[in-house]
C-alpha positions, 0 to 999 in steps of 0.5 A: 786764365789767372789763378792766384792763391790755390793751397799746392805749392806746385801747378801740374796742368789746367784742361779743359774737361768735357763733362756737365757740373759735379761730374768727372770728365776726360781731358778735351784740351790743354790750357797750359802744361801740356801739349804746345802750352806753356808750362804752368805758373808755379803759384799763380799767374796769367797764361793766355794762348788760342786753342785749335783743332791740334789741341783736341784731344780724343778722349771723348770719341763716345761723345762725337767729339774726336781728336781734331773736330774744333766745332764740336769741341766749341759747340761743347763749350758753348752747351755748357758741358765743359769745365775748367780745371787747375790741377797742383801738388796737393790737389791732383785731381784739381784744385780749381774747377769752374763749368766754363758755360752754362747757359739756359736751355732756351738760349741761343748758341752762336 
């Protein structure tokens, strides 16, 4: 993930959240700034890494996704039910947000 030119002066964390477009959802996994992920570059940068089953948080058990449920996590991403969010000191609720995968309902999930 790469980011730059945001309004905040400090980046707090970046997560994958579970929710449809325009709806706030619970944290599903850390991208950086928490868990076992690298710290946040302060104002801009690129962070790379791998998300595995140990990174999947139990924030959406009512949706059938429990801690460590990696296959269900991937299915949620492929179905367009997740978004990435970068949180800053100016916008603690999230300054940068985008759905991870928007697919047409006719598209097959591989």
